[in-house]
C-alpha positions as CSV (number, residue, x, y, z in Angstrom):
1,M,18.6,-5.3,-28.7
2,T,15.6,-5.7,-26.4
3,T,16.5,-7.3,-23.1
4,D,14.4,-9.6,-20.9
5,K,14.2,-6.8,-18.3
6,E,12.4,-4.7,-20.9
7,T,9.9,-7.3,-22.1
8,G,9.6,-9.8,-19.3
9,K,9.8,-12.6,-22.0
10,G,11.7,-15.7,-21.1
11,T,12.0,-14.7,-17.5
12,G,9.0,-16.7,-16.1
13,L,7.6,-13.4,-14.7
14,P,4.2,-11.9,-15.4
15,N,4.2,-9.8,-18.5
16,S,3.0,-6.8,-16.5
17,I,6.4,-6.5,-14.8
18,G,8.1,-6.2,-18.2
19,V,5.6,-3.7,-19.3
20,L,6.0,-1.5,-16.2
21,W,9.8,-1.5,-16.6
22,E,9.5,-0.7,-20.3
23,L,7.2,2.3,-19.5
24,R,9.7,3.5,-16.9
25,N,12.7,3.3,-19.3
26,R,11.0,4.5,-22.5
27,E,12.0,7.9,-23.7
28,Q,9.6,8.2,-26.5
29,R,6.0,8.4,-25.3
30,T,2.9,7.9,-27.3
31,A,1.1,11.2,-28.1
32,R,-1.8,12.0,-25.7
33,T,-4.2,11.9,-28.7
34,G,-3.4,8.3,-29.4
35,L,-3.9,5.1,-27.3
36,S,-1.1,4.0,-25.0
37,V,-0.6,1.8,-21.9
38,E,-0.3,4.9,-19.7
39,R,-3.6,6.3,-20.9
40,I,-5.4,3.0,-20.5
41,V,-4.0,2.4,-17.0
42,T,-4.7,6.0,-15.9
43,A,-8.3,5.7,-17.1
44,A,-8.7,2.4,-15.3
45,I,-7.4,3.9,-12.1
46,E,-9.9,6.8,-12.4
47,S,-12.7,4.2,-13.0
48,A,-11.7,2.2,-9.9
49,D,-11.4,5.3,-7.7
50,T,-15.0,6.2,-8.7
51,D,-16.8,2.9,-8.9
52,G,-14.5,0.4,-7.2
53,L,-12.6,-2.5,-8.6
54,A,-15.8,-4.5,-9.1
55,G,-17.1,-1.9,-11.6
56,L,-13.9,-2.1,-13.7
57,S,-14.2,-3.5,-17.2
58,M,-12.2,-3.2,-20.4
59,S,-15.3,-1.9,-22.2
60,R,-15.9,0.9,-19.6
61,V,-12.2,2.0,-19.8
62,A,-12.4,1.9,-23.6
63,K,-15.5,4.0,-23.6
64,S,-14.0,6.6,-21.3
65,L,-11.1,6.9,-23.8
66,D,-13.4,7.0,-26.8
67,F,-11.9,3.8,-28.3
68,G,-13.3,0.4,-29.1
69,T,-12.8,-2.3,-26.5
70,M,-10.6,-4.5,-28.8
71,S,-8.2,-1.5,-29.2
72,L,-7.2,-1.9,-25.6
73,Y,-6.0,-5.5,-26.2
74,R,-3.2,-4.2,-28.5
75,H,-1.6,-2.6,-25.4
76,V,-2.9,-4.7,-22.4
77,S,-3.3,-8.4,-22.9
78,S,-6.0,-9.0,-20.3
79,K,-8.0,-7.5,-17.4
80,D,-5.8,-9.3,-15.0
81,E,-2.7,-7.6,-16.5
82,L,-4.5,-4.3,-16.4
83,R,-5.1,-4.7,-12.6
84,Q,-1.4,-5.4,-12.0
85,L,-0.4,-2.4,-14.0
86,M,-3.0,-0.3,-12.1
87,L,-1.7,-1.5,-8.8
88,D,1.9,-0.4,-9.4
89,M,1.1,2.9,-11.1
90,A,-1.3,3.9,-8.3
91,Y,1.5,3.8,-5.7
92,G,2.8,6.9,-7.4
93,T,6.0,8.6,-6.2
94,P,7.3,7.9,-2.7
95,P,7.7,10.9,-0.4
96,R,10.7,13.1,-0.1
97,I,11.8,12.3,3.5
98,D,12.3,15.6,5.3
99,T,14.0,15.0,8.6
100,E,17.1,16.0,10.5
101,A,20.2,13.9,9.5
102,G,20.1,10.5,11.2
103,D,16.6,10.8,12.4
104,W,15.5,7.5,10.8
105,R,12.5,7.1,13.2
106,A,10.9,10.3,12.1
107,G,11.7,9.4,8.5
108,L,10.0,6.0,8.7
109,E,7.0,7.6,10.3
110,Q,6.8,10.0,7.3
111,W,7.1,7.1,5.0
112,A,4.4,5.1,6.8
113,R,1.9,7.9,6.7
114,A,2.5,8.6,3.0
115,F,2.1,4.9,2.3
116,Q,-1.1,4.9,4.3
117,E,-2.4,7.8,2.2
118,V,-1.9,5.8,-1.0
119,F,-4.5,3.3,0.2
120,R,-6.8,6.1,1.4
121,R,-6.8,7.5,-2.2
122,H,-7.1,4.1,-3.8
123,P,-8.8,1.7,-1.4
124,W,-9.4,-0.8,-4.3
125,M,-5.7,-1.6,-4.2
126,L,-6.3,-3.7,-1.1
127,E,-8.5,-6.0,-3.2
128,I,-5.6,-7.1,-5.4
129,S,-3.6,-9.8,-3.8
130,V,0.2,-9.5,-3.4
131,S,1.9,-12.8,-4.3
132,G,5.5,-12.0,-3.2
133,P,8.3,-9.5,-2.8
134,P,7.9,-6.5,-5.1
135,L,9.6,-6.5,-8.5
136,E,7.6,-3.7,-10.1
137,P,9.3,-0.3,-10.4
138,G,6.7,1.7,-8.5
139,Q,6.7,-0.6,-5.5
140,L,10.5,-0.9,-5.5
141,S,10.8,2.9,-5.4
142,W,8.8,2.8,-2.1
143,L,11.0,0.1,-0.7
144,E,14.2,2.0,-1.8
145,C,12.9,5.1,-0.1
146,G,12.4,3.3,3.2
147,L,15.7,1.5,3.0
148,R,17.5,4.8,2.4
149,T,15.8,6.2,5.5
150,L,17.5,3.4,7.5
151,G,20.8,4.2,6.0
152,G,22.1,6.0,9.1
153,T,21.5,3.1,11.4
154,S,23.8,0.3,12.3
155,L,21.3,-2.3,11.2
156,R,22.6,-5.1,9.0
157,P,21.3,-5.1,5.3
158,D,19.1,-8.1,6.0
159,E,17.7,-6.4,9.1
160,K,16.9,-3.2,7.1
161,L,14.9,-5.3,4.6
162,S,13.1,-7.1,7.4
163,V,12.2,-3.8,8.9
164,M,10.7,-2.6,5.7
165,M,8.7,-5.8,5.2
166,L,7.3,-5.2,8.7
167,M,6.5,-1.6,7.9
168,I,4.8,-2.5,4.6
169,G,2.8,-5.3,6.3
170,Y,1.7,-3.1,9.2
171,V,0.5,-0.2,7.0
172,R,-1.3,-2.5,4.5
173,N,-2.9,-4.7,7.2
174,Y,-4.2,-1.6,9.1
175,A,-5.6,-0.2,5.9
176,Q,-7.2,-3.5,5.1
177,L,-8.9,-3.6,8.5
178,S,-10.0,0.1,8.6
179,L,-10.9,0.8,5.0
180,G,-12.3,-2.6,4.3
181,V,-15.2,-2.1,6.8
182,V,-15.9,1.6,6.5
183,T,-18.6,2.7,4.1
184,E,-19.6,6.1,2.8
185,D,-22.4,6.2,5.4
186,I,-20.5,5.5,8.6
187,S,-17.2,6.6,9.9
188,E,-14.6,4.3,11.5
189,A,-15.3,5.9,15.0
190,D,-19.1,5.3,14.6
191,L,-18.5,1.8,13.3
192,M,-16.4,0.9,16.4
193,A,-19.0,2.4,18.7
194,N,-21.7,0.3,17.1
195,Y,-19.4,-2.7,17.4
196,G,-18.9,-2.1,21.1
197,R,-22.7,-1.8,21.8
198,T,-23.3,-5.0,19.9
199,L,-20.5,-6.8,21.5
200,A,-21.9,-5.9,24.9
201,K,-25.0,-7.9,24.2
202,Y,-23.0,-11.1,23.7
203,A,-19.7,-10.8,25.6
204,D,-20.8,-11.5,29.2
205,P,-18.2,-10.9,31.9
206,V,-18.1,-14.5,33.0
207,S,-17.2,-16.0,29.6
208,F,-15.3,-13.0,28.3
209,P,-13.8,-11.1,31.2
210,A,-11.0,-9.5,29.2
211,L,-13.5,-8.2,26.6
212,A,-15.8,-7.0,29.4
213,E,-12.9,-5.0,30.8
214,L,-12.6,-3.2,27.5
215,L,-16.3,-2.5,27.4
216,E,-16.4,-1.2,31.0
217,A,-13.5,1.2,30.1
218,G,-15.4,2.5,27.1
219,V,-12.6,1.6,24.7
220,F,-14.9,1.2,21.7
221,E,-16.4,4.7,22.3
222,K,-13.1,6.4,22.0
223,S,-11.8,7.9,18.7
224,E,-8.1,7.5,19.4
225,D,-5.6,7.1,16.5
226,D,-4.9,3.4,16.6
227,F,-2.7,3.7,13.5
228,T,-0.3,6.0,15.4
229,F,-0.3,3.8,18.5
230,G,0.6,0.7,16.5
231,L,3.2,2.5,14.4
232,Q,5.0,3.8,17.5
233,R,5.1,0.4,19.0
234,V,6.6,-1.0,15.7
235,L,9.2,1.8,15.7
236,D,9.9,1.2,19.4
237,G,11.0,-2.4,18.5
238,V,13.1,-1.3,15.6
239,E,14.8,1.3,17.9
240,V,15.7,-1.3,20.5
241,L,17.5,-3.4,17.8
242,A,19.1,-0.3,16.3
243,R,20.6,0.7,19.7
244,I,21.8,-2.8,20.3
245,R,23.6,-2.9,16.9
246,K,25.1,0.5,17.7
247,G,26.5,-0.9,21.0
248,E,24.1,1.2,23.1
249,K,21.7,0.0,25.8
250,P,18.1,0.1,24.9
251,L,16.1,2.9,26.5
252,S,14.3,1.7,29.7
């Protein structure tokens, strides 16, 4: 008997969620010479990696697979569903956290950097909106990986979940800001330098004294790793809570 978890029918959830779980659980795979959901989604991801999400179309994917466009609709119901399937499959496999026993902080840092790399490989993922907590298998595997990393702490289960939501939000938001404005013709460092020079024309010291202080210090000319700085501050906050839950005093 086919369950709702396998199909997504009768659950009120998007069909793509059922398809993803069915793909995960299926033992018999369609031959590579035939058409399958996996082949369609893989080709769509390759197309988006090359030409961006705006250039994605069912006809282009079908052509790359040497099939007619209508053939795809026997496996994927719509372009919107295809995008959701792409989003989850593009996350790939979470990292194998390699740290000393109990070193949750180093583990979460490994997790965050691996998560950031996903968006570097597939920047188009940031253009697909996220409507709620993850239910898809690929995204849940990343959440599971992070939660296990916190397993050695004294945090409550609800706090572990909140920490992971914070981590996901931080990495995604940073990627959105950094990758969303950088083009092939200019690096992030050059972009910020240009921004600083332009800002200096408008942010006069009287009206914007705090911004003027940044400009005077040459902040926008420096190529420091803002991702690491922000990540360490997030982990600092988590460490304070972890030490409190363990009955220890926070580090001064």
